C-alpha positions, 0 to 999 in steps of 0.5 A: 722609768718606774714612778712612785705616786705620792698623795699628800706629798707636801706633808711629813710622810709624803715629802720624805717619801718623795726624797726616799724614792728618788734616792731609790731611782724612782721618779715621783709624782706628788699630789697635794693642794695644801689642805693643812693650811685650811685645817690648821692655818698658817703654822700648818701649811705645807707649801714651803715643803712643797716648794723645797721638794720641787727645788731639791728634786727638780725633773725627777719630781713632778707636782700636782695641786690635785684634791683627792676628792676630785675623781676626774683630776685624779683619773687624769693624772692616773691615766697619763702615768698608767702602768709606769706607776710601781707604787702608790703612797697614799698619805693625803688625809685630814689628820686631826681627830679634834678638827674632824668634829668641827667639819665631819663631812669634810673629814669623811669626804677626804679620808674615806671617799678620797681614799676610795678614789685613789684606790679606784684610780689605782685598780683602773690604771695601775693594777700591778702597783704596790698600794700603801695606806697611811692608816692610824692607830685611831682605827682601834678607838678608845679600847686601849684605854680599857687595858690594865694600866698602872699610873707611875710617877711620870707615865702610865704603863700596862700591867706587865703580865698582859699579853700586850706588854710588848705593845698592841698588835693587830688582834685588837678589835676596831669594834665596840669602841669610841673612835672619834669622827677622824678615827671613824673616817680612817676605819672606813678607808682602812677596810676599803684598802683591805677589800681592794686587796682581798676582793680585787687582788691589788697589793695593798697594805694599811700601816696603822701609825702611832706618832709618825714624826721628824724634822719635816713635820709642819706642826700645829697644836691639833696635829704633830705631837713632838714637833709642836712640843719642841716648837712650843718650848723653842719659841716659848709658847704655852702648851695646852696639855689635855688630861691624864696629868700629862702622863699619857704615853705615845710611841714615836717612829721617825719618818726615815724608819717609816719609809724604810718600812714602806720601801720593804713592802714596795719591794715585796708586796703582799695582798690586803695586809695590815701592820701596826707601825710605831716606836714600840718599846724602842721609842716611846714616851709620855708628855712629861718625859718629852718635856724633860727631854726638850728642856734638856736639849734646849735649856728652856723651861716649858710653859705648860697649861694643864687642862683637866679634861682629856681629849675625846677618844684620846689614848692614855697608853699606846705602844705599837707591837710591830712583830707581824711586820718584822716577821714578814720583813725581818730585814727591816730595823729601826734606827731612831729613838726619842732623844734622837728624834727630838735632837734632830727636830731641835737642830733642824729648826734652831735658826727658825723657831726662835724664843719669843718669835712667832710667825 
């Protein structure tokens, strides 16, 4: 039986990858040691998700609490599975650019060194496997903030005459910008994933994600924009909104659409590719607009604390152009927009995220 190995299998993309590839007929081996509970506390823990995946998938899923910084532990798993590994979905990471500044060494050891550990184990024991790296749009640093942006009533927008009017594509430079510590560690891994594809001939792809979201997210203030926003509205928490009058724009892509994109690459892999990954013009929203949608869904008025200072390196406007990926995989299409995403998050948690109740 062919195996898909998933790092960060308790997280949003990792857990949904487990379900997706089991449904496709693969067995799945997951690696996750719940570092999110260390990063973000109880709100961010992935343990309940891991327990649910193990229960739901039964014998089709095998779990290991291996830290990707543990080379020996990684190699032990890879050595046993060997060439039965058809694909590696590398989703394990320290995912917050705010948190990274607290512990830069931990951030770099996980995001950069840990990624090389997974790459090297793949090269040694499963060199024919498709390798997908969950990168980030933060590899572009704050260069998107230097685009010609126009302030509208509820959002920022790009000048419609600009070449990126349909979204930012992979030609944007990653140089001469402020990345944040998190962005820099993800750049290091991103470049190494490309290098293992081009230098060593591995079938690798970096998917530079915008807001990857869905009801399986374990939201925390420092990570998980739409899920955390909806949770705050549902529970009556105060949401701290940092800078730019709440008009920052994000494109959001549902985990289902992320996984169908990954699946397309696994079925027809290429070497050393980079793809921007996001909702594009079909699915994007400002913070103000997202609160309005959440209020209409829940019937509750959001509690917002506006903070004048923006987070360091935070994007004012970011919309992905996925034309390159679509040209390589024209059968892929997106199925979720912002309203559907927020509505699904609400329905999934309406019995647990109750007004006035907090864990």
